[in-house]
C-alpha positions in Angstrom: -15.3 -22.6 34.2 -18.1 -24.0 32.0 -16.2 -23.6 28.7 -13.1 -25.4 29.9 -15.1 -28.3 31.4 -17.1 -28.9 28.3 -14.1 -28.5 26.1 -11.9 -30.9 28.0 -14.2 -33.7 26.9 -12.3 -33.8 23.6 -9.3 -31.7 24.3 -10.7 -28.4 23.2 -9.5 -25.5 25.3 -11.4 -22.2 25.3 -10.2 -19.2 27.4 -11.6 -15.7 28.1 -11.2 -13.3 25.2 -8.9 -10.3 25.0 -10.9 -7.4 26.4 -10.7 -4.0 27.9 -9.6 -5.6 31.2 -6.9 -7.7 29.4 -8.6 -11.1 29.6 -6.9 -14.3 30.5 -3.4 -13.4 29.4 -3.3 -10.3 31.7 -4.2 -12.5 34.7 -1.4 -15.1 34.0 1.6 -13.0 33.2 5.0 -14.7 33.8 6.8 -13.2 36.8 9.7 -10.9 36.0 8.3 -10.8 32.4 10.0 -7.5 31.5 13.5 -8.7 32.4 13.0 -12.0 30.5 11.7 -10.2 27.5 14.6 -7.8 27.4 17.0 -10.8 27.6 15.1 -12.7 24.9 15.1 -9.7 22.5 18.7 -8.6 23.2 19.9 -10.0 19.9 16.9 -8.8 17.9 17.6 -5.8 15.7 15.1 -2.9 15.5 12.8 -3.4 12.5 13.1 -7.2 12.5 10.1 -9.2 11.3 8.8 -11.0 14.4 6.7 -13.5 12.5 9.8 -15.6 12.0 10.9 -15.3 15.6 10.1 -18.4 17.6 8.9 -17.8 21.2 9.2 -20.3 24.0 5.8 -21.2 25.5 6.3 -18.9 28.6 5.9 -16.0 26.3 2.7 -17.2 24.7 -0.9 -16.7 25.7 -2.9 -19.9 25.6 -4.6 -19.2 22.3 -3.9 -18.9 18.6 -3.7 -15.7 16.6 -6.8 -17.0 14.7 -8.7 -16.9 17.9 -7.6 -13.4 18.6 -8.7 -12.3 15.1 -12.1 -14.1 15.6 -12.7 -12.5 19.0 -12.5 -9.1 17.4 -15.6 -10.1 15.4 -17.7 -12.4 17.6 -16.8 -11.2 21.2 -18.4 -7.8 21.7 -20.5 -6.2 24.4 -22.8 -4.5 21.9 -23.7 -5.6 18.3 -22.1 -2.8 16.3 -21.6 -5.1 13.3 -25.4 -5.6 12.8 -26.0 -1.8 13.2 -23.8 -1.3 10.0 -26.7 -2.7 8.0 -29.6 -1.0 9.9 -28.8 2.7 9.6 -31.4 4.8 7.9 -28.9 6.7 5.7 -25.7 5.7 4.0 -23.8 8.2 6.3 -25.4 6.6 9.4 -24.3 3.1 8.1 -20.8 4.4 7.3 -20.3 5.9 10.8 -21.2 2.5 12.3 -18.7 0.8 10.0 -16.0 3.2 11.4 -17.2 2.5 15.0 -17.0 -1.3 14.3 -13.5 -0.9 12.8 -12.3 0.8 16.0 -14.0 -2.0 18.1 -11.8 -4.6 16.6 -8.8 -3.0 18.3 -8.1 -4.9 21.5 -5.5 -4.4 24.1 -2.2 -6.3 23.6 -0.2 -7.6 26.5 3.5 -6.7 26.4 5.5 -9.8 26.6 2.8 -12.3 25.7 1.9 -13.3 22.1 -0.6 -15.8 20.7 0.5 -18.9 18.9 1.5 -18.5 15.2 -1.2 -20.5 13.4 -0.1 -23.6 11.4 -1.0 -23.9 7.7 -4.6 -24.9 7.2 -5.6 -24.2 10.9 -9.2 -23.1 11.2 -11.4 -21.4 13.8 -15.2 -21.7 13.6 -17.5 -19.8 16.1 -21.1 -18.5 16.1 -22.7 -15.7 18.0 -26.4 -15.6 17.6 -27.0 -15.7 13.8 -23.5 -14.5 13.1 -21.2 -17.4 11.9 -17.5 -16.8 11.6 -14.9 -19.1 9.9 -11.2 -18.3 9.8 -8.4 -20.2 8.0 -4.6 -19.8 7.9 -4.0 -19.7 4.2 -0.3 -19.0 4.2 2.4 -19.7 6.8 5.4 -17.8 5.4 4.4 -15.0 5.2 1.5 -15.5 7.7 -1.8 -14.7 6.0 -5.2 -15.3 7.6 -8.6 -15.2 5.8 -11.9 -14.6 7.6 -15.4 -15.0 6.3 -18.5 -14.2 8.4 -22.1 -14.2 7.4 -25.3 -13.2 9.2 -28.3 -13.9 6.9 -30.8 -12.5 9.4 -29.0 -9.1 9.7 -27.9 -9.1 6.0 -24.2 -8.9 7.0 -21.2 -10.4 5.2 -17.6 -9.9 6.2 -14.5 -10.9 4.2 -11.2 -10.2 5.8 -7.7 -10.9 4.6 -5.1 -10.2 7.4 -1.4 -10.2 6.8 0.3 -8.0 9.5 4.0 -7.8 10.1 4.8 -7.1 13.7 8.1 -5.1 14.1 10.4 -4.8 17.0 11.4 -1.2 17.9 11.3 -0.3 21.6 10.1 -2.2 24.7 6.4 -2.0 24.6 3.4 -3.2 22.5 0.6 -1.2 21.0 -1.4 -0.5 17.9 0.0 2.3 15.7 -0.5 3.4 12.2 -3.2 4.5 9.7 -6.5 3.0 8.8 -8.4 3.9 5.6 -12.1 3.0 5.2 -13.8 3.6 1.9 -17.4 3.0 0.7 -17.3 2.9 -3.1 -21.1 3.2 -3.4 -21.6 6.4 -1.2 -18.2 7.9 -1.7 -17.7 8.3 2.1 -14.2 7.8 3.3 -12.5 7.8 6.7 -8.8 8.3 7.6 -7.9 7.2 11.1 -4.5 7.5 12.8 -3.6 5.4 15.8 -0.9 6.6 18.1 1.0 4.4 20.5 3.4 5.1 23.4 5.5 8.2 23.6 9.2 8.2 22.7 11.0 5.1 24.2 7.9 4.1 26.0 8.1 6.7 28.7 5.0 8.6 29.7 2.5 5.7 29.3 0.4 4.6 26.3 -1.9 7.2 24.8 -3.9 4.8 22.7 -5.4 7.8 20.9 -7.2 7.7 17.6 -7.7 10.8 15.5 -9.0 11.3 12.0 -11.9 12.4 9.8 -14.8 11.3 7.8 -15.1 13.0 4.4 -16.6 12.9 0.9 -13.9 11.3 -1.3 -15.1 13.2 -4.4 -15.2 16.7 -3.0 -12.6 16.0 -0.2 -14.9 18.0 2.1 -14.6 16.9 5.7 -17.9 16.0 7.4 -16.8 14.9 10.8 -13.6 15.1 12.8 -12.8 11.9 14.8 -11.0 12.2 18.2 -10.6 10.1 21.3 -9.0 6.9 22.6 -9.9 3.5 21.3 -9.8 2.1 24.9 -12.2 4.8 26.2 -14.4 7.2 24.2 -14.2 8.3 20.6 -16.2 11.3 19.5 -17.4 12.8 16.2 -17.5 16.6 15.7 -19.7 17.9 13.0 -17.5 20.5 11.3 -20.6 22.4 10.0 -22.6 22.7 13.3 -19.8 22.1 15.8 -21.9 19.5 17.5 -20.0 16.7 19.3 -21.5 13.2 19.6 -20.3 9.8 20.7 -19.1 7.4 18.0 -17.6 4.6 20.1 -17.6 3.6 23.8 -14.9 0.9 24.6 -16.5 0.1 28.0 -19.7 -0.9 26.3 -18.1 -2.7 23.4 -15.1 -4.6 24.7 -15.6 -4.9 28.4 -16.7 -8.0 30.4 -16.7 -10.2 27.2 -18.1 -13.7 27.4 -16.0 -16.8 26.8 -17.0 -19.1 23.9 -18.2 -22.6 24.9 -18.2 -25.9 23.1 -21.8 -26.7 22.1 -21.3 -29.6 19.6 -18.1 -31.6 20.1 -18.9 -33.8 17.0 -18.8 -30.7 14.8 -15.2 -29.6 15.7 -12.8 -29.9 12.9 -9.4 -31.5 13.5 -7.9 -28.2 12.3 -9.7 -26.1 14.9 -7.4 -23.7 16.8 -8.9 -24.6 20.2 -8.1 -28.2 19.5 -4.7 -27.9 17.8 -3.1 -25.9 20.6 -5.0 -27.3 23.5 -2.1 -29.2 25.1 0.2 -26.3 24.7 -2.4 -24.0 26.3 -3.0 -26.3 29.2 0.7 -26.5 29.9 0.9 -22.7 29.9 -2.2 -22.4 32.2 -0.7 -24.8 34.7 2.8 -23.3 34.3 4.1 -26.7 33.2 6.6 -25.2 30.8 8.4 -28.4 29.8 5.0 -30.1 28.8 4.0 -27.0 26.9 7.4 -26.8 25.2 7.2 -30.5 24.1 3.6 -30.1 22.9 4.5 -27.1 20.8 7.6 -28.8 19.5 5.4 -31.8 18.3 3.1 -29.5 16.5 5.9 -27.7 14.7 7.7 -30.9 13.8 4.5 -32.4 12.4 4.1 -29.3 10.2 7.7 -29.5 9.0 7.2 -33.2 8.1 4.0 -32.5 6.1 5.9 -29.7 4.3 8.7 -32.0 3.4 6.3 -34.6 2.1 4.5 -32.1 -0.1 7.9 -30.8 -1.5 9.0 -34.4 -2.3 5.8 -35.0 -4.3 5.9 -31.6 -6.0 2.6 -30.7 -4.4 1.4 -27.3 -3.3 -0.9 -26.7 -0.4 -4.3 -25.4 -1.3 -6.6 -23.7 1.3 -9.9 -25.6 1.9 -12.2 -22.6 2.4 -10.7 -19.8 0.4 -9.2 -19.0 -2.9 -6.1 -16.9 -2.5 -4.2 -14.6 -4.8 -1.2 -12.2 -4.3 0.1 -9.5 -6.6 2.6 -6.7 -6.1 -0.1 -4.0 -6.7 -3.0 -5.2 -4.6 -1.2 -7.5 -2.1 -3.0 -10.6 -0.7 -6.7 -11.1 -1.6 -8.9 -13.9 -0.2 -12.2 -15.1 -1.7 -14.5 -17.5 0.1 -15.4 -20.7 -1.7 -18.8 -20.8 -0.1 -21.6 -18.3 0.0 -22.4 -18.6 3.7 -20.9 -20.0 6.9 -22.8 -22.7 8.7 -23.5 -22.7 12.5 -20.4 -23.5 14.4 -19.8 -26.1 17.2 -18.3 -23.4 19.3 -20.7 -20.5 20.3 -20.7 -17.2 22.2 -23.8 -16.1 23.9 -24.8 -12.5 23.2 
């Protein structure tokens, strides 16, 4: 594969993105994975915070969580993000924002998880004129900041991610509510994602339902209905007309793998470099090599933490200013107005 050949020149490992087909991780699932997972989680209580649970490499996919977040932005089959700024009316633009939000939902593979990013880890990738930079700004709890800019398309994205995965029943899926609000236009969307049926039997529905409405009058404009891995439609409540909002096959199918274009521009903190040895061990099923490489990374981080504590120093993010309050939660503010072209690129 071109991306791996180029990347190996300096130890950078780039693998196919998570996609509708599953991507690399779906093709390299560990045999008897369900039995091993049930054994691994036998002592984990329902509701436990999995961010503090250390997985052996055989349960990892060969990429960092930062790369998974980034893929949701720069790996797409159609450029929904740019459409968000091109719409003729504010409602048209808002509908595209809702469609783009749905497009960031990618299939997860039961039994395989990305690496937990180390503090200060970064991921920098470009797609056309869109430049994306991600930084791990906190480790406990894990908080990720993303800044993306596209000056040509007049798009800027600031994203502060701090999910808490919970263990409940055997299975993995996206569930919960998403609220999208445009303060300028007053348009608002409420989306509800539904996962597997009770105890995981009956398959995964992957449905998304909701509405787009005016936040001031609370009057519903569109009803949203469908499946985020298939088709999501809009129903005009006034006329009854149904139109397509999102097509997963067009948006997250047959996605292209990033390639290393400029090896000199890769930061030492780049995800694809930090975890490359662990990833190679996983790809080759050399579990002891992968385990040792992962142990070295974790021990180095613990050592740096001890050194900071002994000096009374606090770690400060390089690319973001971060704040956390009980009312608003975590907020991340970019230190730079725009993101430069990255050494790793994805061809449109």
